[in-house]
C-alpha positions in Angstrom: 35.1 -1.5 99.6 36.7 -0.2 102.8 37.9 3.4 103.5 41.5 2.9 104.8 42.3 6.6 105.3 40.4 9.8 104.8 40.9 13.5 105.4 39.5 16.7 103.8 41.4 16.3 100.6 42.1 12.6 100.0 40.9 9.0 100.6 42.6 5.6 100.4 40.1 3.0 99.4 40.6 -0.8 99.4 38.5 -3.1 97.2 38.6 -6.8 98.1 38.2 -10.1 96.2 35.0 -10.2 94.2 34.2 -6.5 94.4 33.6 -4.5 91.2 35.6 -1.3 91.1 33.5 1.0 88.9 30.1 0.4 90.7 31.9 0.6 94.0 33.3 4.0 93.1 29.8 5.1 92.1 28.3 3.8 95.4 31.1 5.5 97.4 30.6 8.8 95.6 26.9 8.8 96.4 27.3 7.6 100.0 29.8 10.3 101.1 28.4 13.0 98.9 31.6 13.5 97.0 31.6 16.5 94.7 34.3 15.4 92.3 37.8 13.7 92.4 40.7 12.3 90.5 42.1 8.9 91.4 44.8 6.4 90.7 45.1 2.7 91.6 46.8 -0.7 91.4 46.1 -4.3 92.4 44.9 -7.5 90.7 41.8 -8.6 88.9 40.3 -11.7 87.3 37.9 -10.0 85.0 38.0 -6.7 83.1 35.7 -5.2 80.5 37.9 -2.8 78.4 37.0 -0.7 75.4 38.2 2.0 73.0 36.0 4.7 71.5 35.5 4.4 67.8 35.0 8.0 66.5 33.6 6.8 63.1 30.7 5.0 64.7 30.7 7.0 68.0 30.5 3.8 69.9 32.6 2.0 72.5 34.1 -1.2 71.2 34.2 -3.5 74.2 36.1 -6.7 75.0 36.0 -8.9 78.1 39.1 -10.5 79.6 38.4 -13.3 82.0 41.9 -14.1 83.3 44.3 -13.3 86.1 45.7 -9.8 85.5 47.9 -7.4 87.4 46.4 -3.9 87.6 49.6 -1.9 87.0 47.9 1.4 86.6 44.4 2.9 87.0 43.8 6.6 86.5 40.5 8.4 86.3 38.1 11.0 87.5 34.7 11.3 89.1 32.4 14.0 87.8 28.6 14.2 87.3 26.4 13.7 84.3 22.6 14.3 84.5 22.7 14.3 88.3 24.5 10.9 88.5 28.2 10.1 89.3 30.3 9.6 86.1 33.4 7.4 86.6 35.9 7.9 83.8 38.5 5.2 84.2 41.4 4.0 82.1 43.9 1.3 83.0 46.8 -0.8 82.0 46.7 -4.5 83.0 49.4 -7.1 82.5 49.1 -10.9 81.8 51.2 -13.8 83.2 53.5 -13.5 80.2 54.1 -9.8 81.0 52.2 -8.5 78.0 50.0 -5.5 78.6 46.4 -4.7 77.6 44.6 -1.4 78.4 41.9 1.0 77.6 38.7 2.5 79.0 37.5 0.3 81.8 33.8 -0.4 82.1 34.0 -3.2 84.7 36.8 -4.6 86.9 36.4 -7.5 89.3 39.1 -7.7 92.0 40.9 -11.0 92.5 43.3 -10.0 95.3 43.0 -6.4 96.2 42.6 -3.0 94.4 44.0 0.1 96.2 42.6 3.5 95.1 44.1 6.8 96.0 41.4 9.4 95.6 42.1 13.1 95.5 39.0 15.1 96.2 38.1 18.3 94.3 36.2 20.9 96.2 33.7 21.8 93.4 31.3 19.7 91.4 32.5 19.0 87.9 29.8 18.3 85.3 29.8 16.5 82.0 27.7 17.4 79.0 27.1 15.6 75.8 29.2 16.8 72.8 27.2 16.1 69.7 30.2 16.3 67.4 32.2 13.5 69.2 29.3 11.7 70.8 31.1 11.8 74.1 30.1 13.2 77.5 32.8 15.7 78.0 33.9 17.7 81.0 32.1 21.1 80.8 33.2 24.5 82.0 
């Protein structure tokens, strides 16, 4: 991952072929002591692990996609849970036939590039576990 541009409020990040986006965002958050942020992105990947959250079982149902995909939209945020960076990332990916898949992203391996526009937040936003839903929700 390379920082293409950075100022007090934003960063432009570029992930290259073979890099994994979620772990890269965690590493970046820790290395620059980022408090919290929102981000969006686009690019291309050749592997994605997507999921949706099943409220009945309170578990993520995951599925892997090992194929060439366009990243037409990524959106997410960076917060903290139990003193560790928490990357909450959703995305829409398209196939060669122009059909779309999407969901919560657990892993994303870049095939061409992935460009992330990160908007910094000046305060630390925390997550806490919500027993009713089973999710780690943003807390006030």
